[in-house]
Every structure is written in structure tokens, then in C-alpha cells.
C-alpha positions in Angstrom: 72.6 130.9 118.9 72.6 130.2 115.2 75.0 127.7 113.6 76.8 130.5 111.8 77.6 132.3 115.1 78.9 129.1 116.7 81.2 128.6 113.7 82.5 132.2 114.0 83.2 131.8 117.7 85.1 128.6 117.1 87.1 130.2 114.3 88.0 133.2 116.5 89.1 130.9 119.3 91.2 128.8 116.9 92.9 131.9 115.6 93.5 133.2 119.1 95.0 129.8 120.2 97.3 129.8 117.1 98.5 133.3 117.8 99.1 132.4 121.5 101.2 129.4 120.5 103.1 131.4 117.9 103.8 134.1 120.4 105.1 131.5 123.0 107.4 130.0 120.4 108.9 133.3 119.5 109.5 134.2 123.1 111.2 130.9 123.8 113.3 131.2 120.7 114.4 134.7 121.6 115.4 133.7 125.1 117.4 130.7 123.6 119.2 133.1 121.3 119.8 135.5 124.2 121.3 132.8 126.3 123.5 131.4 123.5 125.2 134.6 122.5 127.1 135.9 125.5 129.5 138.3 123.8 127.8 141.0 121.8 131.0 142.1 120.2 131.6 138.9 118.2 130.7 139.2 114.5 130.4 136.4 112.0 129.5 132.7 112.3 129.6 131.3 115.8 130.6 127.7 116.8 127.7 125.7 118.1 128.3 124.6 121.7 125.6 122.1 121.8 124.7 119.2 119.6 121.4 117.3 119.7 121.8 113.8 121.1 120.6 112.3 117.9 123.6 113.7 116.0 126.2 113.1 118.8 127.5 109.9 117.1 128.4 111.8 114.0 130.4 114.4 116.0 132.1 111.7 118.1 133.2 109.8 115.0 131.7 106.6 116.3 129.2 105.7 113.7 127.3 102.5 114.3 126.5 100.2 111.4 123.1 100.8 109.8 121.7 97.6 108.3 119.6 98.0 105.2 117.7 94.9 104.1 116.6 94.7 100.5 115.0 91.8 98.7 116.3 91.1 95.2 114.5 88.7 93.0 116.0 87.6 89.7 113.5 89.5 87.5 114.0 92.8 89.5 117.7 92.6 90.1 118.4 95.8 88.2 116.0 97.8 90.5 117.7 96.4 93.6 121.2 97.3 92.4 120.0 100.8 91.4 118.5 101.3 94.9 121.6 100.0 96.6 123.8 102.3 94.5 121.6 105.3 95.1 121.6 104.7 98.9 125.3 104.2 99.0 126.1 107.4 97.0 123.6 109.6 98.8 124.5 108.9 102.5 127.4 109.5 104.7 126.3 106.9 107.2 128.0 103.6 107.8 125.6 101.4 105.8 125.8 97.6 105.3 123.4 96.0 102.9 121.8 92.7 103.6 120.6 91.5 100.2 117.9 88.8 100.6 117.7 86.6 97.5 116.9 83.1 96.5 119.7 80.7 96.1 119.6 80.6 92.2 120.0 84.4 92.1 123.1 84.8 94.3 125.7 84.2 91.6 124.1 86.7 89.2 123.9 89.2 92.1 127.6 88.7 92.9 128.6 89.4 89.3 126.7 92.7 89.4 128.3 93.7 92.8 131.8 92.8 91.6 131.7 95.6 89.0 134.2 98.5 89.5 131.5 101.0 90.3 130.0 98.9 93.1 133.2 97.6 94.7 132.9 100.0 97.7 129.5 98.7 98.8 129.5 96.7 102.0 127.1 93.8 101.7 126.1 90.4 102.8 124.0 88.1 100.6 121.4 86.3 102.6 119.7 83.3 101.0 116.0 83.1 101.7 114.7 79.6 102.0 111.2 79.3 100.5 110.5 76.3 102.8 109.9 78.8 105.6 106.6 79.6 103.9 105.3 76.0 103.7 102.0 75.7 105.3 101.8 79.5 106.1 100.9 80.9 102.7 98.0 79.6 100.7 98.7 79.5 97.0 95.9 81.0 95.0 95.7 79.7 91.4 94.2 83.0 90.3 97.2 85.0 91.4 99.7 82.7 89.6 103.2 84.4 89.4 102.4 87.3 91.7 102.9 85.2 94.8 106.7 85.1 95.1 108.6 83.9 98.2 110.6 87.1 98.6 107.3 89.0 99.0 107.3 87.6 102.5 111.0 88.2 103.4 110.2 91.3 105.5 108.3 89.1 108.0 111.4 87.1 108.6 113.9 89.9 109.3 114.8 88.6 112.8 115.8 85.3 111.2 117.6 86.8 108.2 119.5 89.5 110.1 119.8 88.1 113.7 122.7 90.4 114.7 120.7 93.6 114.1 118.4 95.2 116.8 116.9 97.5 114.1 117.0 97.4 110.4 115.7 99.4 107.4 113.8 97.3 105.0 113.5 98.6 101.4 111.7 97.1 98.5 113.7 97.0 95.2 111.2 99.3 93.5 111.8 102.4 95.6 
């Protein structure tokens, strides 16, 4: 057999497999729809009797707290505030922000967060101690300013947010 015939056979088998999967999906979808609608006389939108398990907490009204950790250095504080504001205004979830910052940035950060437009944001300011990095990160004189302590904050999430089993970490430049 030539190489071209082998390619054609493989292509035909792939198309047949695709059509078989597509046919199977349509059959299972039609049986699902047939089982869901029991009264054929009802016209209009129908209430959904089932809710996927992932969304059950939204229906029950018991929303758990979702921790979002964001590092905020002094020179990128505007980006961190913009990211926090965007997340807060574009979600319906119960979000609490853990803002990781250095001690000298905390007061400046609080002044931003106390503005009228950001008062509704739930947050905790977590001070990152750069001494955690002593002996663990080699300072390269060629890199200079690019090696900042908050770059490594994501590796210390269990220490910074001990109460959370899971957390979402976001950089301030999202």
C-alpha cells in the first residue's frame, strides 16, 4: 500500500468515528429531552427540575467565601486596585480579597480602599515578610530591581491565608 492510500484510510476512519460520536450524542440528547418533558400540552418556558451539583450552592443561597489573593507592590498599586474593582463588579460570588503587600505599602493601600467607590469590597491586608526569602532566593546583580519579594508571595499562600483550603491567586497585571 502506498503512503497516500494509508492516509486516505485513516481519514475515512476518523470521519466515521466523528460521525458515530456525533450520532451517539444526538441520541442521548433526544432521550434526555424526551424524559424531561412529560406533558406535551405545556407551551412556553419550563422550570428546570434539576440543577447541576456545581451550581447547587447558588440555588440554596449558601454561598461559601471565595478567597482571592492578589499581590500589591507600591509601584503597581493602581493595577491591583483596578483588578480588585473589576473582579468585585463582575461577579455575584461571595469574594473576599487577601491583598498581600509589604509593610510600607499598607497605609497607601488602605487610603485607596477607603474611597467611596471601593467601600463595598471585603478585604484583608496581609503583610508579606521579606525575611521569609532569606537564604532561599539568590540575588543576581544583573537582574537588579526585577527581583522583588512579592514575586514569590504565591509560594507562601498556605502561610499567608491559612484559613483557606483553596484560593485564587491573581497577579496585579491581569
